[in-house]
NUMAR-298030 format. One record per residue: residue number from 1; x, z, y of N, C-alpha, C in turn; residue in three letters. Coordinates in pm, whole numbers, plus 50000, padded with zeros to 5 digits. Atoms other than C-alpha are relative to their C-alpha. Example, Ala and Ser with C-alpha at 12.3 -4.5 7.8 and 13.67 -1.06 7.14 Angstrom:
NUMAR-298030
+------+--------+-------+---------+---------+-------+----------+--------+-------+---------+-------+
: paba : n_east :  n_up : n_north : ca_east : ca_up : ca_north : c_east :  c_up : c_north : numar :
+------+--------+-------+---------+---------+-------+----------+--------+-------+---------+-------+
:    1 :  50089 : 50000 :   49881 :   51230 : 50780 :    49550 :  50090 : 50000 :   50120 :   ALA :
:    2 :  49918 : 49994 :   49881 :   51367 : 50714 :    49894 :  49923 : 50073 :   50109 :   SER :
+------+--------+-------+---------+---------+-------+----------+--------+-------+---------+-------+
//
This chain:
NUMAR-298030
+------+--------+-------+---------+---------+-------+----------+--------+-------+---------+-------+
: paba : n_east :  n_up : n_north : ca_east : ca_up : ca_north : c_east :  c_up : c_north : numar :
+------+--------+-------+---------+---------+-------+----------+--------+-------+---------+-------+
:    1 :  49899 : 50018 :   50082 :   11205 : 41655 :    38680 :  50039 : 49846 :   49966 :   UNK :
:    2 :  49959 : 50131 :   50045 :   11416 : 41344 :    38614 :  50057 : 49999 :   49874 :   UNK :
:    3 :  49941 : 50005 :   50135 :   11509 : 41221 :    38276 :  50094 : 49876 :   49993 :   UNK :
:    4 :  49895 : 50106 :   50016 :   11810 : 41015 :    38196 :  50029 : 49980 :   49840 :   UNK :
:    5 :  49976 : 50022 :   50132 :   11901 : 40850 :    37855 :  50151 : 49925 :   50009 :   UNK :
:    6 :  49871 : 50029 :   50032 :   12261 : 40798 :    37744 :  50030 : 49971 :   49853 :   UNK :
:    7 :  49967 : 50004 :   50152 :   12437 : 40735 :    37417 :  50161 : 50035 :   50010 :   UNK :
:    8 :  49844 : 49967 :   50039 :   12792 : 40861 :    37273 :  50021 : 49923 :   49881 :   UNK :
:    9 :  49966 : 50078 :   50129 :   12929 : 40596 :    37036 :  50120 : 50090 :   49947 :   UNK :
:   10 :  49900 : 49924 :   50069 :   13156 : 40777 :    36765 :  50037 : 49909 :   49886 :   UNK :
:   11 :  49935 : 50066 :   50124 :   13383 : 40602 :    36504 :  50087 : 50101 :   49935 :   UNK :
:   12 :  49899 : 49931 :   50083 :   13533 : 40792 :    36228 :  50059 : 49917 :   49878 :   UNK :
:   13 :  49930 : 50056 :   50104 :   13767 : 40702 :    35950 :  49989 : 50086 :   49865 :   UNK :
:   14 :  50012 : 49894 :   50115 :   13757 : 41009 :    35740 :  49851 : 50004 :   49948 :   UNK :
:   15 :  50129 : 49996 :   50074 :   13471 : 41069 :    35483 :  49926 : 50122 :   50054 :   UNK :
:   16 :  50053 : 49858 :   49921 :   13418 : 41431 :    35622 :  50082 : 50011 :   50100 :   UNK :
:   17 :  49931 : 49966 :   49876 :   13506 : 41507 :    35968 :  49911 : 50067 :   50104 :   UNK :
:   18 :  50081 : 49942 :   49911 :   13409 : 41734 :    36244 :  50093 : 49945 :   50141 :   UNK :
:   19 :  49955 : 50056 :   49874 :   13450 : 41594 :    36618 :  49953 : 50071 :   50111 :   UNK :
:   20 :  50078 : 49929 :   49896 :   13420 : 41806 :    36918 :  49965 : 49890 :   50105 :   UNK :
:   21 :  50047 : 50104 :   49903 :   13228 : 41590 :    37167 :  49943 : 50062 :   50136 :   UNK :
:   22 :  50045 : 49924 :   49889 :   13167 : 41869 :    37424 :  50041 : 49933 :   50139 :   UNK :
:   23 :  49953 : 50078 :   49873 :   13376 : 41668 :    37694 :  49925 : 49870 :   50034 :   UNK :
:   24 :  50075 : 50120 :   49976 :   13171 : 41363 :    37641 :  49862 : 50037 :   50051 :   UNK :
:   25 :  50137 : 49945 :   49957 :   12840 : 41549 :    37691 :  50024 : 50032 :   50148 :   UNK :
:   26 :  49982 : 49940 :   49864 :   12987 : 41719 :    37998 :  50018 : 49868 :   50102 :   UNK :
:   27 :  49954 : 50110 :   49905 :   13107 : 41379 :    38144 :  49849 : 49924 :   50025 :   UNK :
:   28 :  50133 : 50049 :   49971 :   12742 : 41243 :    38111 :  49939 : 50079 :   50107 :   UNK :
:   29 :  50071 : 49897 :   49889 :   12610 : 41552 :    38317 :  50060 : 49953 :   50134 :   UNK :
:   30 :  49935 : 50022 :   49876 :   12857 : 41484 :    38589 :  49966 : 49844 :   50046 :   UNK :
:   31 :  50022 : 50119 :   49943 :   12797 : 41108 :    38607 :  49857 : 49980 :   50033 :   UNK :
:   32 :  50141 : 50003 :   49976 :   12418 : 41165 :    38611 :  49983 : 50115 :   50124 :   UNK :
:   33 :  50018 : 49900 :   49909 :   12464 : 41450 :    38871 :  49910 : 50109 :   49972 :   UNK :
:   34 :  50079 : 49883 :   50039 :   12288 : 41710 :    38676 :  50069 : 50136 :   50022 :   UNK :
:   35 :  49940 : 49858 :   49968 :   12343 : 42052 :    38827 :  49925 : 50100 :   49917 :   UNK :
:   36 :  50069 : 49909 :   50064 :   12059 : 42237 :    38661 :  49895 : 49907 :   49917 :   UNK :
:   37 :  50076 : 50065 :   50080 :   11849 : 42131 :    38374 :  50015 : 50010 :   49856 :   UNK :
:   38 :  49961 : 49989 :   50147 :   11905 : 42052 :    37997 :  50031 : 49893 :   49945 :   UNK :
:   39 :  49971 : 50113 :   50067 :   12050 : 41825 :    37765 :  49963 : 50008 :   49841 :   UNK :
:   40 :  50038 : 50025 :   50131 :   11915 : 41700 :    37431 :  50108 : 49921 :   49923 :   UNK :
:   41 :  49915 : 50083 :   50076 :   12152 : 41559 :    37187 :  49939 : 49985 :   49862 :   UNK :
:   42 :  50064 : 50024 :   50112 :   11996 : 41378 :    36907 :  50063 : 49884 :   49902 :   UNK :
:   43 :  49930 : 50071 :   50105 :   12141 : 41216 :    36599 :  49907 : 49920 :   49924 :   UNK :
:   44 :  50110 : 50082 :   50083 :   11934 : 40919 :    36461 :  50047 : 49963 :   49872 :   UNK :
:   45 :  49955 : 50047 :   50155 :   12131 : 40897 :    36130 :  49979 : 50102 :   49918 :   UNK :
:   46 :  50018 : 49908 :   50098 :   12075 : 41068 :    35815 :  50105 : 50049 :   49909 :   UNK :
:   47 :  49899 : 49958 :   50064 :   12413 : 41121 :    35684 :  50108 : 50054 :   50087 :   UNK :
:   48 :  49897 : 49922 :   49914 :   12588 : 41308 :    35974 :  49922 : 50100 :   50067 :   UNK :
:   49 :  50070 : 49895 :   49933 :   12482 : 41604 :    36183 :  50046 : 50038 :   50149 :   UNK :
:   50 :  49961 : 49956 :   49861 :   12513 : 41766 :    36535 :  49969 : 50164 :   49995 :   UNK :
:   51 :  50024 : 49862 :   49979 :   12548 : 42136 :    36610 :  50086 : 50048 :   50102 :   UNK :
:   52 :  49915 : 49928 :   49912 :   12704 : 42401 :    36824 :  50076 : 50092 :   49913 :   UNK :
:   53 :  49909 : 49890 :   50095 :   12992 : 42622 :    36675 :  50141 : 50002 :   50082 :   UNK :
:   54 :  49867 : 49967 :   49951 :   13342 : 42727 :    36743 :  50097 : 49867 :   49994 :   UNK :
:   55 :  49904 : 50105 :   49989 :   13621 : 42462 :    36853 :  50127 : 50074 :   49933 :   UNK :
:   56 :  49879 : 49932 :   50078 :   13868 : 42589 :    36573 :  50037 : 49911 :   49888 :   UNK :
:   57 :  49976 : 50096 :   50108 :   14032 : 42337 :    36354 :  50006 : 50070 :   49861 :   UNK :
:   58 :  50011 : 49930 :   50145 :   14076 : 42599 :    36066 :  49860 : 50032 :   49956 :   UNK :
:   59 :  50154 : 49988 :   50028 :   13708 : 42679 :    36097 :  49935 : 49869 :   49952 :   UNK :
:   60 :  50061 : 50138 :   50040 :   13626 : 42311 :    36076 :  50028 : 49961 :   49845 :   UNK :
:   61 :  49960 : 50036 :   50135 :   13819 : 42267 :    35756 :  49926 : 50108 :   49916 :   UNK :
:   62 :  50089 : 49923 :   50083 :   13633 : 42586 :    35620 :  49857 : 49951 :   49987 :   UNK :
:   63 :  50136 : 50057 :   49988 :   13296 : 42427 :    35727 :  50007 : 49886 :   49888 :   UNK :
:   64 :  49998 : 50101 :   50085 :   13393 : 42109 :    35548 :  50021 : 50026 :   49861 :   UNK :
:   65 :  49986 : 49967 :   50142 :   13497 : 42288 :    35234 :  49885 : 50071 :   49947 :   UNK :
:   66 :  50123 : 49935 :   50036 :   13184 : 42512 :    35228 :  49881 : 49904 :   49977 :   UNK :
:   67 :  50106 : 50106 :   50020 :   12969 : 42203 :    35276 :  50020 : 49937 :   49856 :   UNK :
:   68 :  49979 : 50068 :   50138 :   13135 : 42044 :    34950 :  49964 : 50104 :   49900 :   UNK :
:   69 :  50046 : 49902 :   50091 :   13057 : 42381 :    34766 :  49857 : 49996 :   50003 :   UNK :
:   70 :  50152 : 50002 :   49996 :   12700 : 42366 :    34876 :  49939 : 49883 :   49936 :   UNK :
:   71 :  50025 : 50132 :   50052 :   12657 : 41995 :    34801 :  50098 : 49927 :   49964 :   UNK :
:   72 :  49864 : 50086 :   50026 :   12948 : 41844 :    34625 :  49979 : 49868 :   50016 :   UNK :
:   73 :  50011 : 50130 :   49969 :   13022 : 41496 :    34700 :  49937 : 49920 :   49845 :   UNK :
:   74 :  50046 : 50070 :   50133 :   12990 : 41404 :    34302 :  49934 : 50105 :   49939 :   UNK :
:   75 :  50102 : 49893 :   50069 :   12687 : 41590 :    34139 :  49904 : 49901 :   49950 :   UNK :
:   76 :  50094 : 50074 :   50081 :   12393 : 41477 :    33920 :  49874 : 49982 :   50102 :   UNK :
:   77 :  50103 : 50017 :   49896 :   12183 : 41366 :    34223 :  49927 : 49864 :   49959 :   UNK :
:   78 :  50075 : 50107 :   50029 :   11872 : 41140 :    34161 :  50024 : 49888 :   50087 :   UNK :
:   79 :  49960 : 50109 :   49877 :   11950 : 40961 :    34490 :  50097 : 49914 :   49954 :   UNK :
:   80 :  49885 : 50074 :   50043 :   12278 : 40868 :    34359 :  49987 : 49900 :   49865 :   UNK :
:   81 :  50039 : 50077 :   50141 :   12145 : 40765 :    34011 :  49934 : 49870 :   50030 :   UNK :
:   82 :  50082 : 50117 :   49957 :   11912 : 40526 :    34190 :  50090 : 49884 :   50047 :   UNK :
:   83 :  49912 : 50093 :   49924 :   12202 : 40361 :    34382 :  50137 : 49980 :   49909 :   UNK :
:   84 :  49871 : 49997 :   50082 :   12460 : 40370 :    34089 :  50069 : 49863 :   50023 :   UNK :
:   85 :  49922 : 50130 :   49981 :   12729 : 40112 :    34157 :  50002 : 49953 :   50155 :   UNK :
:   86 :  50015 : 50041 :   49871 :   12658 : 40096 :    34534 :  50069 : 50121 :   50077 :   UNK :
:   87 :  49909 : 49868 :   49958 :   12944 : 40349 :    34648 :  49939 : 50045 :   50152 :   UNK :
:   88 :  50039 : 49956 :   49867 :   12829 : 40351 :    34994 :  49856 : 50061 :   50024 :   UNK :
:   89 :  50136 : 49935 :   50007 :   12468 : 40462 :    34895 :  49991 : 50115 :   49924 :   UNK :
:   90 :  49999 : 49890 :   50078 :   12574 : 40722 :    34651 :  50044 : 50138 :   50106 :   UNK :
:   91 :  49971 : 49911 :   49901 :   12560 : 40993 :    34941 :  49883 : 50092 :   50014 :   UNK :
:   92 :  50116 : 49895 :   50004 :   12282 : 41240 :    34837 :  50055 : 50130 :   50081 :   UNK :
:   93 :  49933 : 49863 :   49941 :   12540 : 41530 :    34945 :  49964 : 49983 :   50159 :   UNK :
:   94 :  50002 : 50004 :   49854 :   12523 : 41389 :    35294 :  49860 : 50028 :   50067 :   UNK :
:   95 :  50143 : 49999 :   49964 :   12146 : 41363 :    35315 :  49960 : 50155 :   49999 :   UNK :
:   96 :  50029 : 49867 :   50025 :   12117 : 41716 :    35199 :  50082 : 50102 :   50112 :   UNK :
:   97 :  49941 : 49920 :   49894 :   12364 : 41873 :    35443 :  49952 : 49965 :   50138 :   UNK :
:   98 :  50065 : 50034 :   49895 :   12211 : 41679 :    35710 :  49868 : 50083 :   50041 :   UNK :
:   99 :  50096 : 49944 :   49976 :   11893 : 41863 :    35668 :  50031 : 50155 :   50020 :   UNK :
:  100 :  49942 : 49865 :   49963 :   12094 : 42203 :    35669 :  50047 : 50012 :   50120 :   UNK :
:  101 :  49921 : 49988 :   49872 :   12301 : 42140 :    35966 :  49908 : 49975 :   50116 :   UNK :
:  102 :  50108 : 50031 :   49897 :   12052 : 41959 :    36182 :  50030 : 49865 :   50062 :   UNK :
:  103 :  50025 : 50132 :   49939 :   11955 : 41644 :    36373 :  50030 : 49998 :   50150 :   UNK :
:  104 :  49993 : 50001 :   49853 :   11965 : 41770 :    36735 :  50041 : 50145 :   50036 :   UNK :
:  105 :  49974 : 49862 :   49919 :   12079 : 42056 :    36971 :  49940 : 49962 :   50143 :   UNK :
:  106 :  50047 : 49991 :   49858 :   11928 : 42134 :    37317 :  50072 : 50118 :   50054 :   UNK :
:  107 :  49901 : 49898 :   49957 :   12163 : 42302 :    37552 :  49950 : 50018 :   50168 :   UNK :
:  108 :  50029 : 49993 :   49845 :   12067 : 42436 :    37901 :  50117 : 49976 :   50085 :   UNK :
:  109 :  49920 : 50037 :   49904 :   12256 : 42312 :    38201 :  49989 : 50091 :   50128 :   UNK :
:  110 :  50001 : 49911 :   49879 :   12339 : 42556 :    38500 :  50126 : 49977 :   50088 :   UNK :
:  111 :  49886 : 50020 :   49904 :   12562 : 42468 :    38814 :  50076 : 49891 :   49929 :   UNK :
:  112 :  49923 : 50110 :   50049 :   12676 : 42137 :    38635 :  50072 : 50024 :   49872 :   UNK :
:  113 :  49934 : 49966 :   50128 :   12801 : 42319 :    38324 :  49906 : 50021 :   49881 :   UNK :
:  114 :  50078 : 49975 :   50121 :   12665 : 42327 :    37961 :  50011 : 50149 :   49996 :   UNK :
:  115 :  49984 : 49861 :   50025 :   12571 : 42685 :    37904 :  50026 : 50037 :   49849 :   UNK :
:  116 :  49969 : 49965 :   50133 :   12768 : 42747 :    37599 :  50083 : 50129 :   49995 :   UNK :
:  117 :  49931 : 49877 :   50019 :   12926 : 43066 :    37467 :  50166 : 49983 :   50023 :   UNK :
:  118 :  49862 : 50012 :   49997 :   13290 : 43139 :    37507 :  50079 : 49915 :   49910 :   UNK :
:  119 :  49933 : 50096 :   50091 :   13400 : 42965 :    37203 :  49927 : 49882 :   49941 :   UNK :
:  120 :  50094 : 50122 :   50055 :   13114 : 42715 :    37152 :  50047 : 49874 :   50058 :   UNK :
:  121 :  49986 : 50147 :   49988 :   13158 : 42349 :    37141 :  49893 : 49917 :   49930 :   UNK :
:  122 :  50087 : 50096 :   50059 :   12929 : 42064 :    37079 :  50071 : 49896 :   49891 :   UNK :
:  123 :  49913 : 50064 :   50108 :   13030 : 41917 :    36738 :  49898 : 49900 :   49936 :   UNK :
:  124 :  50049 : 50111 :   50067 :   12950 : 41598 :    36571 :  50071 : 50010 :   49846 :   UNK :
:  125 :  49942 : 49982 :   50136 :   12996 : 41638 :    36190 :  49956 : 49874 :   49906 :   UNK :
:  126 :  50027 : 50113 :   50076 :   13039 : 41322 :    35985 :  50012 : 50044 :   49843 :   UNK :
:  127 :  50008 : 49959 :   50133 :   12922 : 41360 :    35621 :  50021 : 49887 :   49893 :   UNK :
:  128 :  50003 : 50130 :   50082 :   12949 : 40997 :    35490 :  50078 : 49905 :   50077 :   UNK :
:  129 :  49928 : 50063 :   49907 :   13241 : 40869 :    35685 :  50059 : 49845 :   49993 :   UNK :
:  130 :  49951 : 50132 :   49984 :   13419 : 40568 :    35791 :  49914 : 49916 :   50064 :   UNK :
:  131 :  50115 : 50072 :   49943 :   13121 : 40461 :    36013 :  50008 : 49997 :   50151 :   UNK :
:  132 :  50016 : 49989 :   49848 :   13044 : 40386 :    36369 :  49844 : 50053 :   50000 :   UNK :
:  133 :  50116 : 49929 :   49974 :   12745 : 40594 :    36493 :  49965 : 50001 :   50150 :   UNK :
:  134 :  50059 : 49982 :   49867 :   12543 : 40652 :    36813 :  49939 : 50104 :   50011 :   UNK :
:  135 :  50074 : 49879 :   49987 :   12424 : 40974 :    36931 :  49906 : 49973 :   50150 :   UNK :
:  136 :  50094 : 49994 :   49889 :   12131 : 40980 :    37183 :  50018 : 50125 :   50091 :   UNK :
:  137 :  49991 : 49886 :   49918 :   12166 : 41190 :    37488 :  49870 : 49993 :   50112 :   UNK :
:  138 :  50104 : 50010 :   49918 :   11856 : 41273 :    37687 :  50030 : 50122 :   50099 :   UNK :
:  139 :  49980 : 49902 :   49891 :   11924 : 41467 :    38008 :  49892 : 50025 :   50085 :   UNK :
:  140 :  50091 : 49973 :   49911 :   11683 : 41639 :    38209 :  50040 : 50074 :   50118 :   UNK :
:  141 :  49951 : 49957 :   49870 :   11744 : 41702 :    38575 :  49905 : 50059 :   50086 :   UNK :
:  142 :  50115 : 49918 :   49916 :   11546 : 41974 :    38774 :  49995 : 49933 :   50143 :   UNK :
:  143 :  50021 : 50044 :   49863 :   11397 : 41856 :    39096 :  50067 : 50078 :   50100 :   UNK :
:  144 :  49926 : 49918 :   49880 :   11577 : 41954 :    39423 :  50155 : 50000 :   49999 :   UNK :
:  145 :  49835 : 49988 :   50034 :   11935 : 41877 :    39306 :  50064 : 49891 :   50107 :   UNK :
+------+--------+-------+---------+---------+-------+----------+--------+-------+---------+-------+
//
């Protein structure tokens, strides 16, 4: 098995945002010549997340609204109290949601394609936005390709 390391840079302007990064991941597979294996997408940041879900703009809005109900942007968080007056650090909601949504996804690759369901896409979810982020992509290529 051969292992490759790549990165996906992401820049958001919105505070809460869902971004479909499926094409970027697929491009890395093609550039590395991975026909069969797997891809691990890892998010090294604590106020955003990665997941696999449907590529549907209305669903994304529903997700962002549900996240705000689960962990409101403004609530009585101890983390925010500790950083009162430092607006960019009053982001407990984003830390909480990161633990619920997740830091990474692993997707099998067969015949050069991500093995995603019919409606599935790889999604980056910004929870504390207007930031530059970098996602780590580890691709495993099976021998004999």
